[in-house]
PQR file with spaces between the fields and no chain letter, atoms N, CA, C, O and H, PARSE charges and radii, in Angstrom:
ATOM       1  N    PHE     1       4.609  -29.760   -8.391 -0.4000 1.5000
ATOM       2  CA   PHE     1       4.937  -30.077   -7.013 -0.0000 2.0000
ATOM       3  C    PHE     1       6.357  -30.617   -6.882  0.5500 1.7000
ATOM       4  O    PHE     1       6.973  -30.499   -5.822 -0.5500 1.4000
ATOM       5  N    ARG     2       6.867  -31.197   -7.931 -0.4000 1.5000
ATOM       6  CA   ARG     2       8.171  -31.847   -7.827 -0.0000 2.0000
ATOM       7  C    ARG     2       9.313  -30.873   -7.560  0.5500 1.7000
ATOM       8  O    ARG     2      10.376  -31.292   -7.102 -0.5500 1.4000
ATOM       9  H    ARG     2       6.367  -31.292   -8.792  0.4000 1.0000
ATOM      10  N    GLU     3       9.123  -29.596   -7.831 -0.4000 1.5000
ATOM      11  CA   GLU     3      10.178  -28.609   -7.596 -0.0000 2.0000
ATOM      12  C    GLU     3      10.042  -27.916   -6.236  0.5500 1.7000
ATOM      13  O    GLU     3      10.861  -27.060   -5.900 -0.5500 1.4000
ATOM      14  H    GLU     3       8.260  -29.255   -8.202  0.4000 1.0000
ATOM      15  N    TRP     4       9.042  -28.267   -5.468 -0.4000 1.5000
ATOM      16  CA   TRP     4       8.815  -27.606   -4.194 -0.0000 2.0000
ATOM      17  C    TRP     4       9.876  -27.929   -3.162  0.5500 1.7000
ATOM      18  O    TRP     4      10.023  -27.184   -2.193 -0.5500 1.4000
ATOM      19  H    TRP     4       8.377  -28.962   -5.741  0.4000 1.0000
ATOM      20  N    ASP     5      10.624  -29.014   -3.330 -0.4000 1.5000
ATOM      21  CA   ASP     5      11.710  -29.347   -2.397 -0.0000 2.0000
ATOM      22  C    ASP     5      12.775  -28.259   -2.379  0.5500 1.7000
ATOM      23  O    ASP     5      13.543  -28.161   -1.422 -0.5500 1.4000
ATOM      24  H    ASP     5      10.504  -29.619   -4.117  0.4000 1.0000
ATOM      25  N    GLN     6      12.828  -27.449   -3.417 -0.4000 1.5000
ATOM      26  CA   GLN     6      13.799  -26.355   -3.464 -0.0000 2.0000
ATOM      27  C    GLN     6      13.347  -25.178   -2.609  0.5500 1.7000
ATOM      28  O    GLN     6      14.172  -24.343   -2.237 -0.5500 1.4000
ATOM      29  H    GLN     6      12.204  -27.529   -4.194  0.4000 1.0000
ATOM      30  N    ILE     7      12.060  -25.089   -2.288 -0.4000 1.5000
ATOM      31  CA   ILE     7      11.510  -23.967   -1.532 -0.0000 2.0000
ATOM      32  C    ILE     7      11.548  -24.224   -0.035  0.5500 1.7000
ATOM      33  O    ILE     7      11.930  -23.344    0.736 -0.5500 1.4000
ATOM      34  H    ILE     7      11.390  -25.767   -2.590  0.4000 1.0000
ATOM      35  N    PHE     8      11.158  -25.415    0.379 -0.4000 1.5000
ATOM      36  CA   PHE     8      11.067  -25.748    1.800 -0.0000 2.0000
ATOM      37  C    PHE     8      12.380  -26.359    2.288  0.5500 1.7000
ATOM      38  O    PHE     8      13.081  -27.021    1.522 -0.5500 1.4000
ATOM      39  H    PHE     8      10.848  -26.130   -0.247  0.4000 1.0000
ATOM      40  N    PRO     9      12.711  -26.137    3.563 -0.5600 1.5000
ATOM      41  CA   PRO     9      13.993  -26.620    4.082  0.2800 2.0000
ATOM      42  C    PRO     9      14.114  -28.141    4.203  0.5500 1.7000
ATOM      43  O    PRO     9      15.226  -28.661    4.291 -0.5500 1.4000
ATOM      44  N    SER    10      12.994  -28.859    4.210 -0.4000 1.5000
ATOM      45  CA   SER    10      13.087  -30.319    4.309 -0.0000 2.0000
ATOM      46  C    SER    10      11.982  -30.965    3.484  0.5500 1.7000
ATOM      47  O    SER    10      10.950  -30.355    3.200 -0.5500 1.4000
ATOM      48  H    SER    10      12.091  -28.436    4.139  0.4000 1.0000
ATOM      49  N    GLY    11      12.225  -32.197    3.113 -0.4000 1.5000
ATOM      50  CA   GLY    11      11.234  -32.943    2.341 -0.0000 2.0000
ATOM      51  C    GLY    11       9.945  -33.155    3.101  0.5500 1.7000
ATOM      52  O    GLY    11       8.867  -33.135    2.508 -0.5500 1.4000
ATOM      53  H    GLY    11      13.062  -32.692    3.344  0.4000 1.0000
ATOM      54  N    SER    12      10.038  -33.359    4.408 -0.4000 1.5000
ATOM      55  CA   SER    12       8.826  -33.583    5.198 -0.0000 2.0000
ATOM      56  C    SER    12       7.961  -32.323    5.252  0.5500 1.7000
ATOM      57  O    SER    12       6.734  -32.419    5.281 -0.5500 1.4000
ATOM      58  H    SER    12      10.914  -33.376    4.890  0.4000 1.0000
ATOM      59  N    MET    13       8.583  -31.148    5.266 -0.4000 1.5000
ATOM      60  CA   MET    13       7.807  -29.899    5.239 -0.0000 2.0000
ATOM      61  C    MET    13       7.121  -29.731    3.884  0.5500 1.7000
ATOM      62  O    MET    13       5.994  -29.241    3.811 -0.5500 1.4000
ATOM      63  H    MET    13       9.580  -31.070    5.243  0.4000 1.0000
ATOM      64  N    THR    14       7.793  -30.132    2.830 -0.4000 1.5000
ATOM      65  CA   THR    14       7.210  -30.050    1.490 -0.0000 2.0000
ATOM      66  C    THR    14       5.996  -30.965    1.397  0.5500 1.7000
ATOM      67  O    THR    14       4.943  -30.555    0.909 -0.5500 1.4000
ATOM      68  H    THR    14       8.709  -30.530    2.890  0.4000 1.0000
ATOM      69  N    VAL    15       6.138  -32.191    1.858 -0.4000 1.5000
ATOM      70  CA   VAL    15       5.036  -33.152    1.824 -0.0000 2.0000
ATOM      71  C    VAL    15       3.853  -32.638    2.637  0.5500 1.7000
ATOM      72  O    VAL    15       2.708  -32.752    2.200 -0.5500 1.4000
ATOM      73  H    VAL    15       6.994  -32.524    2.255  0.4000 1.0000
ATOM      74  N    ALA    16       4.115  -32.072    3.819 -0.4000 1.5000
ATOM      75  CA   ALA    16       3.044  -31.555    4.663 -0.0000 2.0000
ATOM      76  C    ALA    16       2.316  -30.398    3.981  0.5500 1.7000
ATOM      77  O    ALA    16       1.087  -30.338    4.019 -0.5500 1.4000
ATOM      78  H    ALA    16       5.045  -31.978    4.174  0.4000 1.0000
ATOM      79  N    ALA    17       3.052  -29.487    3.364 -0.4000 1.5000
ATOM      80  CA   ALA    17       2.438  -28.345    2.695 -0.0000 2.0000
ATOM      81  C    ALA    17       1.579  -28.796    1.514  0.5500 1.7000
ATOM      82  O    ALA    17       0.444  -28.344    1.362 -0.5500 1.4000
ATOM      83  H    ALA    17       4.050  -29.536    3.334  0.4000 1.0000
ATOM      84  N    VAL    18       2.111  -29.672    0.689 -0.4000 1.5000
ATOM      85  CA   VAL    18       1.360  -30.162   -0.465 -0.0000 2.0000
ATOM      86  C    VAL    18       0.128  -30.941   -0.013  0.5500 1.7000
ATOM      87  O    VAL    18      -0.942  -30.814   -0.608 -0.5500 1.4000
ATOM      88  H    VAL    18       3.033  -30.039    0.812  0.4000 1.0000
ATOM      89  N    ASP    19       0.277  -31.742    1.035 -0.4000 1.5000
ATOM      90  CA   ASP    19      -0.841  -32.519    1.569 -0.0000 2.0000
ATOM      91  C    ASP    19      -1.985  -31.607    1.993  0.5500 1.7000
ATOM      92  O    ASP    19      -3.149  -31.899    1.718 -0.5500 1.4000
ATOM      93  H    ASP    19       1.146  -31.844    1.519  0.4000 1.0000
ATOM      94  N    ARG    20      -1.661  -30.511    2.659 -0.4000 1.5000
ATOM      95  CA   ARG    20      -2.690  -29.590    3.116 -0.0000 2.0000
ATOM      96  C    ARG    20      -3.348  -28.838    1.960  0.5500 1.7000
ATOM      97  O    ARG    20      -4.537  -28.524    2.016 -0.5500 1.4000
ATOM      98  H    ARG    20      -0.715  -30.274    2.882  0.4000 1.0000
ATOM      99  N    LEU    21      -2.586  -28.554    0.930 -0.4000 1.5000
ATOM     100  CA   LEU    21      -3.140  -27.858   -0.224 -0.0000 2.0000
ATOM     101  C    LEU    21      -4.085  -28.732   -1.050  0.5500 1.7000
ATOM     102  O    LEU    21      -5.100  -28.250   -1.552 -0.5500 1.4000
ATOM     103  H    LEU    21      -1.620  -28.808    0.884  0.4000 1.0000
ATOM     104  N    VAL    22      -3.759  -29.987   -1.186 -0.4000 1.5000
ATOM     105  CA   VAL    22      -4.528  -30.853   -2.083 -0.0000 2.0000
ATOM     106  C    VAL    22      -5.515  -31.759   -1.367  0.5500 1.7000
ATOM     107  O    VAL    22      -6.165  -32.585   -2.008 -0.5500 1.4000
ATOM     108  H    VAL    22      -2.935  -30.379   -0.777  0.4000 1.0000
ATOM     109  N    HIS    23      -5.642  -31.622   -0.058 -0.4000 1.5000
ATOM     110  CA   HIS    23      -6.497  -32.520    0.718 -0.0000 2.0000
ATOM     111  C    HIS    23      -7.936  -32.552    0.190  0.5500 1.7000
ATOM     112  O    HIS    23      -8.508  -33.631    0.038 -0.5500 1.4000
ATOM     113  H    HIS    23      -5.114  -30.951    0.462  0.4000 1.0000
ATOM     114  N    HIS    24      -8.516  -31.407   -0.087 -0.4000 1.5000
ATOM     115  CA   HIS    24      -9.894  -31.352   -0.574 -0.0000 2.0000
ATOM     116  C    HIS    24      -9.960  -30.790   -2.003  0.5500 1.7000
ATOM     117  O    HIS    24     -10.949  -30.161   -2.380 -0.5500 1.4000
ATOM     118  H    HIS    24      -8.051  -30.531    0.036  0.4000 1.0000
ATOM     119  N    CYS    25      -8.926  -31.016   -2.777 -0.4000 1.5000
ATOM     120  CA   CYS    25      -8.858  -30.446   -4.122 -0.0000 2.0000
ATOM     121  C    CYS    25      -9.056  -31.502   -5.196  0.5500 1.7000
ATOM     122  O    CYS    25      -8.902  -32.702   -4.970 -0.5500 1.4000
ATOM     123  H    CYS    25      -8.122  -31.527   -2.471  0.4000 1.0000
ATOM     124  N    HIS    26      -9.395  -31.018   -6.341 -0.4000 1.5000
ATOM     125  CA   HIS    26      -9.384  -31.826   -7.557 -0.0000 2.0000
ATOM     126  C    HIS    26      -8.275  -31.247   -8.419  0.5500 1.7000
ATOM     127  O    HIS    26      -8.352  -30.090   -8.834 -0.5500 1.4000
ATOM     128  H    HIS    26      -9.520  -30.043   -6.526  0.4000 1.0000
ATOM     129  N    ILE    27      -7.256  -32.029   -8.690 -0.4000 1.5000
ATOM     130  CA   ILE    27      -6.136  -31.561   -9.498 -0.0000 2.0000
ATOM     131  C    ILE    27      -6.437  -31.888  -10.957  0.5500 1.7000
ATOM     132  O    ILE    27      -6.710  -33.035  -11.310 -0.5500 1.4000
ATOM     133  H    ILE    27      -7.193  -32.968   -8.353  0.4000 1.0000
ATOM     134  N    VAL    28      -6.382  -30.873  -11.781 -0.4000 1.5000
ATOM     135  CA   VAL    28      -6.680  -31.023  -13.202 -0.0000 2.0000
ATOM     136  C    VAL    28      -5.384  -30.813  -13.974  0.5500 1.7000
ATOM     137  O    VAL    28      -4.799  -29.730  -13.936 -0.5500 1.4000
ATOM     138  H    VAL    28      -6.160  -29.941  -11.494  0.4000 1.0000
ATOM     139  N    GLY    29      -4.945  -31.835  -14.663 -0.4000 1.5000
ATOM     140  CA   GLY    29      -3.761  -31.726  -15.502 -0.0000 2.0000
ATOM     141  C    GLY    29      -4.156  -31.194  -16.868  0.5500 1.7000
ATOM     142  O    GLY    29      -5.017  -31.767  -17.537 -0.5500 1.4000
ATOM     143  H    GLY    29      -5.420  -32.715  -14.694  0.4000 1.0000
ATOM     144  N    ILE    30      -3.541  -30.121  -17.276 -0.4000 1.5000
ATOM     145  CA   ILE    30      -3.876  -29.510  -18.562 -0.0000 2.0000
ATOM     146  C    ILE    30      -2.680  -29.649  -19.490  0.5500 1.7000
ATOM     147  O    ILE    30      -1.572  -29.219  -19.168 -0.5500 1.4000
ATOM     148  H    ILE    30      -2.842  -29.656  -16.733  0.4000 1.0000
ATOM     149  N    LYS    31      -2.917  -30.246  -20.629 -0.4000 1.5000
ATOM     150  CA   LYS    31      -1.863  -30.386  -21.624 -0.0000 2.0000
ATOM     151  C    LYS    31      -2.053  -29.313  -22.677  0.5500 1.7000
ATOM     152  O    LYS    31      -3.174  -28.894  -22.966 -0.5500 1.4000
ATOM     153  H    LYS    31      -3.817  -30.595  -20.890  0.4000 1.0000
ATOM     154  N    GLY    32      -0.968  -28.884  -23.232 -0.4000 1.5000
ATOM     155  CA   GLY    32      -1.056  -27.885  -24.285 -0.0000 2.0000
ATOM     156  C    GLY    32      -0.190  -26.693  -23.970  0.5500 1.7000
ATOM     157  O    GLY    32       0.453  -26.618  -22.922 -0.5500 1.4000
ATOM     158  H    GLY    32      -0.058  -29.224  -22.997  0.4000 1.0000
ATOM     159  N    GLU    33      -0.189  -25.765  -24.900 -0.4000 1.5000
ATOM     160  CA   GLU    33       0.649  -24.588  -24.787 -0.0000 2.0000
ATOM     161  C    GLU    33       0.062  -23.603  -23.773  0.5500 1.7000
ATOM     162  O    GLU    33      -1.152  -23.408  -23.718 -0.5500 1.4000
ATOM     163  H    GLU    33      -0.712  -25.826  -25.750  0.4000 1.0000
ATOM     164  N    SER    34       0.917  -22.997  -22.990 -0.4000 1.5000
ATOM     165  CA   SER    34       0.503  -22.005  -22.014 -0.0000 2.0000
ATOM     166  C    SER    34       0.407  -20.639  -22.688  0.5500 1.7000
ATOM     167  O    SER    34       1.389  -20.141  -23.238 -0.5500 1.4000
ATOM     168  H    SER    34       1.903  -23.155  -23.034  0.4000 1.0000
ATOM     169  N    TYR    35      -0.779  -20.039  -22.643 -0.4000 1.5000
ATOM     170  CA   TYR    35      -0.951  -18.709  -23.231 -0.0000 2.0000
ATOM     171  C    TYR    35      -0.125  -17.671  -22.472  0.5500 1.7000
ATOM     172  O    TYR    35       0.406  -16.736  -23.071 -0.5500 1.4000
ATOM     173  H    TYR    35      -1.577  -20.444  -22.197  0.4000 1.0000
ATOM     174  N    ARG    36      -0.019  -17.839  -21.153 -0.4000 1.5000
ATOM     175  CA   ARG    36       0.755  -16.898  -20.337 -0.0000 2.0000
ATOM     176  C    ARG    36       2.222  -16.933  -20.736  0.5500 1.7000
ATOM     177  O    ARG    36       2.837  -15.880  -20.905 -0.5500 1.4000
ATOM     178  H    ARG    36      -0.450  -18.599  -20.666  0.4000 1.0000
ATOM     179  N    GLN    37       2.795  -18.122  -20.891 -0.4000 1.5000
ATOM     180  CA   GLN    37       4.197  -18.231  -21.293 -0.0000 2.0000
ATOM     181  C    GLN    37       4.397  -17.725  -22.719  0.5500 1.7000
ATOM     182  O    GLN    37       5.419  -17.111  -23.026 -0.5500 1.4000
ATOM     183  H    GLN    37       2.295  -18.977  -20.754  0.4000 1.0000
ATOM     184  N    LYS    38       3.425  -17.980  -23.584 -0.4000 1.5000
ATOM     185  CA   LYS    38       3.521  -17.524  -24.966 -0.0000 2.0000
ATOM     186  C    LYS    38       3.522  -15.995  -25.025  0.5500 1.7000
ATOM     187  O    LYS    38       4.300  -15.401  -25.772 -0.5500 1.4000
ATOM     188  H    LYS    38       2.595  -18.479  -23.334  0.4000 1.0000
ATOM     189  N    GLN    39       2.652  -15.362  -24.240 -0.4000 1.5000
ATOM     190  CA   GLN    39       2.597  -13.903  -24.217 -0.0000 2.0000
ATOM     191  C    GLN    39       3.848  -13.308  -23.592  0.5500 1.7000
ATOM     192  O    GLN    39       4.339  -12.277  -24.052 -0.5500 1.4000
ATOM     193  H    GLN    39       2.020  -15.844  -23.634  0.4000 1.0000
ATOM     194  N    ALA    40       4.370  -13.946  -22.548 -0.4000 1.5000
ATOM     195  CA   ALA    40       5.589  -13.452  -21.910 -0.0000 2.0000
ATOM     196  C    ALA    40       6.762  -13.520  -22.884  0.5500 1.7000
ATOM     197  O    ALA    40       7.577  -12.599  -22.945 -0.5500 1.4000
ATOM     198  H    ALA    40       3.971  -14.783  -22.174  0.4000 1.0000
ATOM     199  N    ALA    41       6.845  -14.599  -23.639 -0.4000 1.5000
ATOM     200  CA   ALA    41       7.931  -14.745  -24.611 -0.0000 2.0000
ATOM     201  C    ALA    41       7.818  -13.714  -25.727  0.5500 1.7000
ATOM     202  O    ALA    41       8.825  -13.278  -26.284 -0.5500 1.4000
ATOM     203  H    ALA    41       6.182  -15.347  -23.590  0.4000 1.0000
ATOM     204  N    ALA    42       6.567  -13.321  -26.054 -0.4000 1.5000
ATOM     205  CA   ALA    42       6.350  -12.343  -27.110 -0.0000 2.0000
ATOM     206  C    ALA    42       6.457  -10.910  -26.588  0.5500 1.7000
ATOM     207  O    ALA    42       6.442   -9.959  -27.370 -0.5500 1.4000
ATOM     208  H    ALA    42       5.748  -13.675  -25.601  0.4000 1.0000
ATOM     209  N    GLY    43       6.567  -10.756  -25.252 -0.4000 1.5000
ATOM     210  CA   GLY    43       6.676   -9.426  -24.671 -0.0000 2.0000
ATOM     211  C    GLY    43       5.350   -8.695  -24.602  0.5500 1.7000
ATOM     212  O    GLY    43       5.318   -7.465  -24.574 -0.5500 1.4000
ATOM     213  H    GLY    43       6.580  -11.529  -24.617  0.4000 1.0000
ATOM     214  N    VAL    44       4.257   -9.440  -24.573 -0.4000 1.5000
ATOM     215  CA   VAL    44       2.922   -8.852  -24.525 -0.0000 2.0000
ATOM     216  C    VAL    44       2.460   -8.810  -23.074  0.5500 1.7000
ATOM     217  O    VAL    44       2.555   -9.807  -22.358 -0.5500 1.4000
ATOM     218  H    VAL    44       4.283  -10.440  -24.595  0.4000 1.0000
ATOM     219  N    SER    45       1.961   -7.653  -22.641 -0.4000 1.5000
ATOM     220  CA   SER    45       1.441   -7.490  -21.296 -0.0000 2.0000
ATOM     221  C    SER    45      -0.039   -7.849  -21.276  0.5500 1.7000
ATOM     222  O    SER    45      -0.802   -7.381  -22.120 -0.5500 1.4000
ATOM     223  H    SER    45       1.884   -6.843  -23.223  0.4000 1.0000
ATOM     224  N    ILE    46      -0.450   -8.679  -20.314 -0.4000 1.5000
ATOM     225  CA   ILE    46      -1.848   -9.069  -20.179 -0.0000 2.0000
ATOM     226  C    ILE    46      -2.634   -7.943  -19.515  0.5500 1.7000
ATOM     227  O    ILE    46      -3.747   -7.631  -19.938 -0.5500 1.4000
ATOM     228  H    ILE    46       0.170   -9.059  -19.628  0.4000 1.0000
ATOM     229  N    ASP    47      -2.065   -7.333  -18.483 -0.4000 1.5000
ATOM     230  CA   ASP    47      -2.708   -6.261  -17.733 -0.0000 2.0000
ATOM     231  C    ASP    47      -2.392   -4.931  -18.403  0.5500 1.7000
ATOM     232  O    ASP    47      -1.227   -4.632  -18.667 -0.5500 1.4000
ATOM     233  H    ASP    47      -1.160   -7.586  -18.140  0.4000 1.0000
ATOM     234  N    GLN    48      -3.398   -4.145  -18.677 -0.4000 1.5000
ATOM     235  CA   GLN    48      -3.187   -2.882  -19.374 -0.0000 2.0000
ATOM     236  C    GLN    48      -2.396   -1.900  -18.516  0.5500 1.7000
ATOM     237  O    GLN    48      -1.816   -0.956  -19.053 -0.5500 1.4000
ATOM     238  H    GLN    48      -4.344   -4.388  -18.463  0.4000 1.0000
ATOM     239  N    ASN    49      -2.356   -2.097  -17.181 -0.4000 1.5000
ATOM     240  CA   ASN    49      -1.613   -1.209  -16.293 -0.0000 2.0000
ATOM     241  C    ASN    49      -0.133   -1.554  -16.249  0.5500 1.7000
ATOM     242  O    ASN    49       0.684   -0.733  -15.832 -0.5500 1.4000
ATOM     243  H    ASN    49      -2.828   -2.863  -16.745  0.4000 1.0000
ATOM     244  N    ASP    50       0.216   -2.760  -16.675 -0.4000 1.5000
ATOM     245  CA   ASP    50       1.611   -3.190  -16.673 -0.0000 2.0000
ATOM     246  C    ASP    50       2.288   -2.761  -17.972  0.5500 1.7000
ATOM     247  O    ASP    50       1.697   -2.886  -19.045 -0.5500 1.4000
ATOM     248  H    ASP    50      -0.448   -3.427  -17.013  0.4000 1.0000
ATOM     249  N    PRO    51       3.512   -2.261  -17.889 -0.5600 1.5000
ATOM     250  CA   PRO    51       4.228   -1.948  -19.123  0.2800 2.0000
ATOM     251  C    PRO    51       4.632   -3.227  -19.843  0.5500 1.7000
ATOM     252  O    PRO    51       4.836   -4.251  -19.191 -0.5500 1.4000
ATOM     253  N    PRO    52       4.752   -3.200  -21.148 -0.5600 1.5000
ATOM     254  CA   PRO    52       5.201   -4.399  -21.883  0.2800 2.0000
ATOM     255  C    PRO    52       6.594   -4.793  -21.438  0.5500 1.7000
ATOM     256  O    PRO    52       7.391   -3.955  -21.018 -0.5500 1.4000
ATOM     257  N    MET    53       6.873   -6.084  -21.537 -0.4000 1.5000
ATOM     258  CA   MET    53       8.178   -6.607  -21.119 -0.0000 2.0000
ATOM     259  C    MET    53       9.253   -6.251  -22.100  0.5500 1.7000
ATOM     260  O    MET    53      10.413   -6.613  -21.903 -0.5500 1.4000
ATOM     261  H    MET    53       6.225   -6.765  -21.879  0.4000 1.0000
């Protein structure tokens, strides 16, 4: 969420958007290596229809 200020034109719009997204959510922080980033770095395609990177 901390990088969302770069997307929205003002801080108040960012706060409003995040507030609406997380109002009824449970945010789960996951520590550890990202398999998606690991596969992207290795050039492996997850979807068989997508060409390898």
